[in-house]
C-alpha positions as CSV (number, residue, x, y, z in Angstrom):
1,M,-19.9,-10.2,-6.0
2,E,-20.8,-8.1,-2.7
3,Q,-20.7,-4.4,-3.7
4,L,-20.6,-1.8,-1.2
5,V,-21.8,1.4,-1.1
6,T,-19.2,4.2,-1.1
7,S,-19.0,7.2,1.2
8,C,-19.9,9.6,-1.8
9,S,-23.3,10.9,-1.7
10,E,-25.9,12.3,-4.3
11,K,-24.6,15.9,-3.4
12,R,-21.2,15.3,-2.4
13,C,-18.0,13.3,-4.2
14,V,-15.2,12.3,-1.8
15,G,-13.5,10.3,-4.6
16,S,-10.3,12.9,-4.8
17,I,-9.5,12.6,-1.1
18,V,-7.0,10.3,-0.2
19,L,-8.5,8.7,2.7
20,P,-12.2,9.8,3.5
21,D,-13.0,8.5,7.3
22,K,-15.4,6.1,6.1
23,E,-13.0,4.6,4.0
24,K,-11.0,3.2,7.2
25,H,-11.5,-0.5,8.2
26,T,-13.9,-0.8,10.9
27,K,-14.3,-3.8,12.9
28,I,-17.0,-6.3,11.7
29,E,-19.7,-6.7,13.8
30,S,-20.5,-10.4,14.8
31,S,-24.0,-10.4,13.2
32,Q,-22.0,-9.5,9.9
33,I,-19.6,-12.3,10.0
34,K,-22.0,-15.0,9.0
35,V,-23.6,-12.7,6.3
36,E,-20.0,-12.0,4.6
37,A,-18.8,-15.6,5.2
38,I,-21.9,-16.9,3.2
39,K,-21.2,-14.4,0.3
40,F,-17.5,-15.2,0.2
41,F,-18.3,-19.2,-0.2
42,E,-20.6,-18.3,-2.9
43,E,-17.7,-16.6,-5.0
44,Y,-15.4,-19.1,-3.9
45,F,-17.4,-22.2,-5.2
46,Q,-18.8,-20.5,-8.3
47,P,-15.6,-20.5,-10.4
48,Q,-15.4,-24.2,-9.5
49,Q,-18.8,-25.2,-11.1
50,C,-19.8,-26.0,-7.1
51,L,-22.3,-23.3,-6.3
52,N,-25.2,-24.7,-3.8
53,S,-23.5,-28.2,-4.4
54,L,-23.2,-30.6,-1.4
55,K,-19.9,-29.6,-1.0
56,H,-20.6,-25.9,-0.7
57,K,-23.6,-26.7,1.4
58,E,-21.5,-28.8,3.8
59,R,-18.6,-26.1,3.9
60,I,-21.2,-23.4,4.9
61,K,-23.0,-25.8,7.6
62,E,-19.3,-26.0,9.0
63,V,-18.5,-22.5,8.7
64,L,-21.6,-21.4,10.6
65,T,-21.3,-23.7,13.4
66,E,-17.8,-22.6,14.2
67,I,-18.9,-19.1,14.2
68,D,-21.9,-20.0,16.6
69,Y,-19.3,-21.6,18.8
70,C,-16.6,-19.2,18.9
71,N,-17.7,-16.1,16.7
72,S,-15.0,-16.9,14.3
73,Y,-13.8,-19.4,12.0
74,E,-10.6,-20.5,10.0
75,L,-10.3,-20.4,6.3
76,T,-8.3,-23.0,4.4
77,E,-5.1,-22.3,2.6
78,K,-6.7,-22.5,-0.8
79,E,-9.7,-20.5,0.4
80,L,-7.3,-18.1,2.0
81,I,-5.3,-17.4,-1.5
82,F,-8.4,-17.2,-3.3
83,G,-9.7,-14.2,-1.0
84,A,-6.2,-12.7,-1.2
85,R,-6.0,-12.9,-5.0
86,L,-9.7,-11.7,-5.2
87,A,-9.0,-8.7,-3.0
88,C,-6.2,-8.1,-5.6
89,R,-8.5,-8.0,-8.3
90,N,-11.1,-5.8,-6.6
91,A,-8.5,-3.1,-5.7
92,S,-10.1,-0.3,-7.5
93,R,-6.6,1.9,-7.0
94,C,-4.3,-0.3,-8.5
95,I,-3.3,-0.1,-11.9
96,G,-1.3,-3.4,-12.1
97,R,-4.2,-5.6,-11.4
98,I,-3.5,-7.6,-14.7
99,H,-1.4,-10.0,-12.8
100,W,-3.8,-10.7,-9.7
101,K,-3.8,-14.5,-10.5
102,N,0.2,-14.6,-9.9
103,L,0.1,-13.5,-6.2
104,H,1.9,-15.7,-4.0
105,L,0.8,-16.5,-0.5
106,F,2.8,-17.0,2.7
107,D,0.2,-18.6,5.2
108,C,1.6,-17.3,8.6
109,R,-1.2,-17.6,10.7
110,H,0.4,-19.9,13.1
111,V,2.7,-17.3,14.4
112,T,2.3,-16.4,18.1
113,T,5.4,-13.9,19.0
114,A,6.8,-10.7,17.1
115,Q,10.0,-12.5,16.5
116,E,8.1,-15.2,14.5
117,M,6.5,-12.4,12.5
118,F,9.8,-10.7,11.7
119,E,11.4,-14.0,10.4
120,C,8.3,-14.2,8.1
121,C,9.0,-10.8,6.8
122,L,12.4,-11.5,5.8
123,Q,11.0,-14.7,4.1
124,H,8.6,-12.4,2.3
125,L,11.4,-9.8,1.4
126,R,13.8,-12.5,0.2
127,F,11.1,-14.2,-2.0
128,A,9.8,-11.0,-3.5
129,T,13.0,-9.5,-4.1
130,N,14.4,-12.5,-6.1
131,N,17.7,-10.7,-6.8
132,G,15.8,-8.1,-8.7
133,N,13.3,-10.1,-10.7
134,I,10.5,-9.1,-8.4
135,R,7.7,-11.5,-7.5
136,S,4.5,-10.4,-6.0
137,A,3.5,-12.1,-2.6
138,I,1.5,-11.7,0.3
139,T,2.2,-12.8,3.8
140,I,-0.9,-13.4,6.2
141,F,-0.8,-13.3,9.7
142,P,-3.7,-14.2,12.4
143,N,-6.8,-12.6,12.1
144,Q,-7.9,-10.1,14.6
145,C,-9.7,-12.6,16.8
146,N,-6.7,-14.2,17.6
147,G,-5.4,-10.9,19.0
148,E,-3.9,-7.6,17.7
149,F,-1.2,-8.6,15.3
150,R,0.3,-5.5,13.3
151,I,3.3,-4.1,11.5
152,W,3.4,-0.6,12.5
153,N,5.5,0.6,9.6
154,P,3.6,1.5,6.1
155,Q,6.0,-0.7,4.3
156,L,8.3,-3.3,5.3
157,V,11.2,-1.3,3.8
158,R,10.9,2.6,4.0
159,Y,13.2,5.7,4.7
160,A,13.1,7.4,7.9
161,G,12.2,11.1,8.3
162,Y,13.9,13.7,10.8
163,K,12.6,17.1,11.6
164,Q,15.4,19.3,11.9
165,N,14.5,23.0,12.5
166,D,12.2,24.1,9.7
167,E,13.5,21.1,7.5
168,V,13.5,17.5,7.2
169,I,16.1,15.1,6.5
170,G,15.0,12.1,4.5
171,D,11.3,11.2,3.9
172,P,8.8,13.5,5.6
173,S,6.1,10.9,5.2
174,S,7.9,8.9,7.7
175,I,8.4,11.3,10.6
176,E,5.8,9.8,12.9
177,I,7.0,6.1,12.6
178,T,10.6,7.5,12.9
179,E,10.0,9.1,16.1
180,I,8.1,6.1,17.4
181,A,11.2,3.9,16.5
182,Q,13.6,6.2,18.2
183,S,11.3,6.2,21.3
184,L,11.6,2.2,21.4
185,G,15.6,2.8,21.3
186,W,16.5,3.0,17.3
187,V,19.6,5.1,16.7
188,S,20.1,6.2,13.2
189,K,22.9,8.1,11.1
190,R,20.1,10.8,10.1
191,T,21.0,10.4,6.6
192,M,18.4,11.2,3.7
193,F,18.2,7.3,3.1
194,D,18.1,5.5,6.5
195,I,16.1,2.2,6.5
196,L,13.9,2.1,9.3
197,P,13.7,-0.9,11.6
198,L,10.1,-2.7,11.7
199,I,7.9,-2.1,14.6
200,I,6.0,-5.4,15.2
201,Q,3.2,-6.1,17.6
202,A,2.0,-9.6,18.3
203,G,-1.3,-10.2,20.3
204,S,-1.4,-8.5,23.5
205,K,2.4,-8.0,23.8
206,E,4.5,-4.7,23.5
207,P,5.7,-3.6,20.3
208,Q,9.1,-4.7,19.5
209,L,11.9,-3.1,17.2
210,F,13.7,-5.2,14.6
211,K,16.6,-4.3,12.3
212,I,16.4,-5.6,9.0
213,P,19.7,-7.2,7.7
214,E,21.2,-5.5,4.7
215,E,21.2,-8.8,2.6
216,Y,17.4,-8.6,2.8
217,I,17.1,-4.9,1.4
218,L,17.8,-4.2,-2.5
219,E,18.5,-0.7,-3.2
220,V,19.2,0.8,-6.8
221,N,21.5,3.9,-7.2
222,I,19.8,6.4,-9.2
223,Q,21.7,7.8,-12.2
224,H,21.0,9.5,-15.5
225,P,22.4,8.1,-18.8
226,V,23.0,11.6,-20.2
227,Y,23.0,14.0,-17.2
228,P,26.1,12.9,-14.9
229,Q,25.3,15.8,-12.6
230,L,22.3,14.2,-11.1
231,D,24.8,11.8,-9.4
232,Q,25.6,14.6,-7.3
233,L,22.5,14.3,-5.0
234,G,23.1,10.6,-4.4
235,L,19.6,9.5,-5.0
236,R,18.6,6.1,-4.4
237,W,15.4,3.8,-3.7
238,Y,14.4,0.4,-2.9
239,A,13.4,-2.3,-5.1
240,V,10.3,-3.8,-3.6
241,P,7.4,-2.0,-2.4
242,V,5.6,-3.9,0.5
243,I,2.5,-2.3,1.7
244,S,2.4,-3.6,5.5
245,N,-0.2,-1.2,7.1
246,M,-3.3,-2.3,5.2
247,A,-5.9,-4.8,6.5
248,L,-7.5,-7.7,4.5
249,S,-11.2,-8.1,4.9
250,C,-12.3,-11.7,3.7
251,G,-15.4,-13.6,4.4
252,G,-16.2,-11.8,7.6
253,L,-12.7,-12.1,8.9
254,T,-9.9,-9.0,9.3
255,F,-6.6,-9.9,8.9
256,A,-4.8,-6.6,10.2
257,A,-1.3,-7.5,9.4
258,V,-1.0,-8.6,5.8
259,P,2.3,-7.4,4.0
260,F,1.9,-7.5,0.1
261,N,3.8,-6.0,-3.0
262,G,3.9,-5.8,-6.6
263,W,6.4,-4.0,-8.2
264,Y,7.1,-0.2,-9.0
265,M,5.9,2.0,-11.9
266,S,8.5,4.3,-12.7
267,T,6.6,7.4,-11.8
268,E,5.8,6.3,-8.3
269,I,9.3,6.9,-7.5
270,S,10.5,9.9,-10.1
271,V,7.4,12.0,-9.6
272,R,5.6,11.2,-6.5
273,N,8.4,10.1,-4.1
274,F,11.3,12.4,-5.3
275,C,9.2,15.2,-6.4
276,D,5.7,15.7,-4.2
277,E,6.2,18.6,-1.8
278,S,5.0,16.3,1.1
279,R,8.0,14.0,0.2
280,Y,11.4,14.7,-0.9
281,N,10.5,17.8,-2.6
282,L,13.4,17.6,-5.0
283,L,12.0,19.1,-8.0
284,K,13.5,22.5,-8.3
285,K,16.8,21.3,-6.9
286,I,17.1,18.4,-9.7
287,A,15.8,21.3,-12.4
288,K,18.7,23.7,-11.4
289,L,21.3,20.6,-11.5
290,L,20.0,20.1,-15.0
291,G,20.2,23.6,-15.8
292,Y,16.8,24.5,-16.4
293,N,15.4,27.9,-16.0
294,T,13.2,28.0,-12.9
295,S,12.3,31.6,-12.9
296,T,9.4,31.2,-15.2
297,H,6.8,28.5,-15.9
298,M,7.2,29.3,-19.8
299,S,10.3,27.3,-19.6
300,L,8.4,24.2,-18.5
301,W,11.1,23.3,-16.2
302,K,8.9,21.2,-13.9
303,D,7.7,19.1,-17.0
304,R,11.4,18.6,-18.4
305,T,12.5,17.7,-14.9
306,V,10.1,14.8,-14.0
307,L,10.6,13.5,-17.6
308,E,14.2,13.4,-17.1
309,L,14.1,12.1,-13.5
310,T,11.5,9.3,-14.9
311,A,14.2,8.5,-17.4
312,A,16.7,8.0,-14.8
313,V,14.7,5.9,-12.6
314,L,13.8,3.5,-15.6
315,H,17.3,3.6,-16.7
316,S,19.0,2.7,-13.3
317,Y,16.5,-0.1,-12.5
318,Q,17.1,-1.8,-15.8
319,A,20.7,-1.4,-15.5
320,A,20.6,-2.9,-12.1
321,G,18.2,-5.7,-13.3
322,V,15.2,-4.9,-11.0
323,T,11.6,-5.1,-12.6
324,M,10.2,-1.8,-13.2
325,V,7.4,-0.6,-15.5
326,D,6.9,2.5,-17.4
327,H,3.7,4.4,-16.9
328,H,2.7,4.1,-20.7
329,S,3.0,0.0,-20.5
330,M,1.0,0.0,-17.4
331,A,-1.7,2.1,-18.5
332,E,-2.0,-0.1,-21.7
333,S,-1.9,-3.3,-19.6
334,F,-4.7,-2.0,-17.4
335,M,-6.6,-1.3,-20.5
336,K,-6.4,-4.8,-21.4
337,H,-7.5,-5.9,-17.9
338,L,-10.2,-3.5,-17.9
339,H,-11.8,-5.1,-21.2
340,K,-11.4,-8.5,-20.2
341,E,-13.0,-7.9,-16.7
342,N,-16.1,-6.2,-18.5
343,K,-16.5,-9.0,-20.5
344,F,-16.2,-11.7,-18.2
345,R,-17.1,-10.2,-14.8
346,G,-19.5,-7.4,-16.1
347,G,-17.5,-4.6,-14.6
348,C,-14.2,-3.5,-13.0
349,P,-14.3,-1.2,-9.9
350,S,-11.7,1.3,-10.8
351,D,-10.8,4.8,-9.2
352,W,-10.1,7.1,-12.1
353,V,-8.1,9.6,-9.9
354,W,-5.6,6.9,-8.6
355,I,-5.3,4.9,-11.9
356,I,-4.1,7.8,-14.0
357,P,-0.3,8.2,-14.0
358,P,1.1,11.3,-12.4
359,L,3.0,12.1,-15.7
360,S,1.7,12.3,-19.3
361,G,-2.0,11.7,-18.2
362,S,-3.7,12.5,-21.2
363,I,-1.6,10.8,-23.7
364,C,-2.1,7.3,-21.8
365,P,-5.2,5.6,-23.0
366,V,-6.7,5.3,-19.5
367,F,-7.2,9.1,-19.1
368,H,-10.0,9.1,-21.8
369,Q,-11.6,5.7,-20.5
370,E,-14.6,6.5,-18.3
371,L,-14.4,4.4,-15.1
372,L,-17.1,3.3,-12.5
373,N,-15.5,3.2,-8.8
374,Y,-17.3,0.9,-6.3
375,K,-16.3,-1.4,-3.7
376,L,-16.2,-5.2,-3.7
377,K,-15.2,-7.8,-1.0
378,P,-12.6,-9.5,-0.3
379,A,-10.8,-6.2,0.0
380,Y,-7.5,-4.5,1.2
381,E,-8.7,-1.7,3.4
382,Y,-7.2,1.1,5.3
383,Q,-7.1,1.1,8.7
384,A,-6.0,3.5,11.6
385,D,-2.3,3.7,12.4
386,A,-1.5,0.9,14.8
387,W,-0.3,3.3,17.6
388,V,-3.2,5.6,17.6
389,N,-5.3,3.5,20.1
390,Y,-2.4,1.4,21.2
391,K,-2.6,0.7,25.0
392,S,0.6,-0.4,26.4
393,Q,0.3,-3.4,28.9
394,S,2.7,-1.6,31.1
395,S,0.9,1.9,31.3
396,T,-2.4,3.3,32.1
397,N,-1.8,5.6,29.1
398,K,-3.9,4.5,26.5
399,H,-2.1,6.7,24.1
400,T,1.5,5.9,24.8
401,F,2.8,6.6,21.3
402,K,-0.1,8.9,20.0
403,N,1.4,11.6,22.1
404,I,4.8,11.4,20.2
405,S,2.9,12.5,16.9
406,N,0.1,14.7,18.2
407,H,1.9,17.9,17.0
408,N,2.1,16.6,13.3
409,I,-0.4,18.2,10.7
410,K,-2.4,15.6,8.5
411,L,-2.7,17.0,5.0
412,I,-5.4,16.1,2.5
413,L,-5.6,17.0,-0.8
414,Y,-9.1,18.0,-2.5
415,W,-8.6,18.0,-6.3
416,G,-11.1,20.4,-8.0
417,W,-12.6,18.9,-11.3
418,Q,-13.7,22.1,-12.8
419,G,-10.6,24.1,-12.5
420,P,-6.5,23.5,-12.3
421,Q,-6.7,24.7,-8.6
422,A,-5.8,22.6,-5.8
423,V,-6.8,23.6,-2.2
424,L,-4.7,22.1,0.6
425,L,-6.5,21.8,3.7
426,C,-4.9,21.3,7.1
427,R,-6.6,19.0,9.5
428,K,-5.1,18.1,12.9
């Protein structure tokens, strides 16, 4: 296993920062491609009991020759799915890794146009949604050596966000990508739950806008089994969370467009998406609908609200026949995975801050489990937003789209371990 140094130091821990600068993927230097390729194939052949075999040596020779010739190489489909699944296994911030072996691969490295990429994304959504019986999958497009293939959206399905005076309609986390979509000609209804179109870039071509047909998107109306007044808000959420803005680093190669999905844990929607101040920020509004006293913390209105909202999300997804896992079951499954990995692999990279569910933390078994966070490759890595350094082929302005979102403020949450205070720092 290739173990990498994190961006923490002896005098500083950045484990609670959502996205430290050093955590963003950087392009691999040519001198490193061979090194990472050799390490990857050691991992690939070891489970097959073929380490240092003739088959292993011949494959390494073939790869190194290809790298000498064109500074890159091609993975076979079997090697690619091995790398994608291993990256899932190595994902230290994922609590649901116990299912890493079930990841399904769509090998789309042959595509050359944005239209083809869009069609592959639709294929992914249809397969993953599966009428509500969610299946984990990944679609892999050409690596960076073949051009800049990117999906600009953070997820294949995501709700838009619109600034309106001092308020936001929809999802505040989507304001930038919404404004970019509008600059490309998208016209919407400006509701709380408008599905964003996909913005896709293929090679050196201009990014293109694609509207996802309704039949490829499954949404769930959120209703509470006891409190019908919650229906007044018209809440809903989509069934499948398909992450589409991360890169896969595998064997010295970088795949910048690799949409992948699992399924939702209930608190991701109820606590984070609906109640975070930087998202829909509905906590107080829902509390008042439920009749709680919001004038004092002694009423525990915040705790009671997120609990009932979580119950509503679980009830709604179950009633709709859509795969959903509660945070207690997910935490218990992670503990099984952790013990298995420690036994057979000698460790399991885990980011405690991200693993702990945002509700009922200390009554989940993982809260009391000491975890070690380190990095292994292959890995899914954060990367700069596609529009930040995009250079239009029809303009000399390198920051064509960056100018649209320069006025937005980036927020990073620093969590103080020794006290309950959290300091919210603003950074442009």
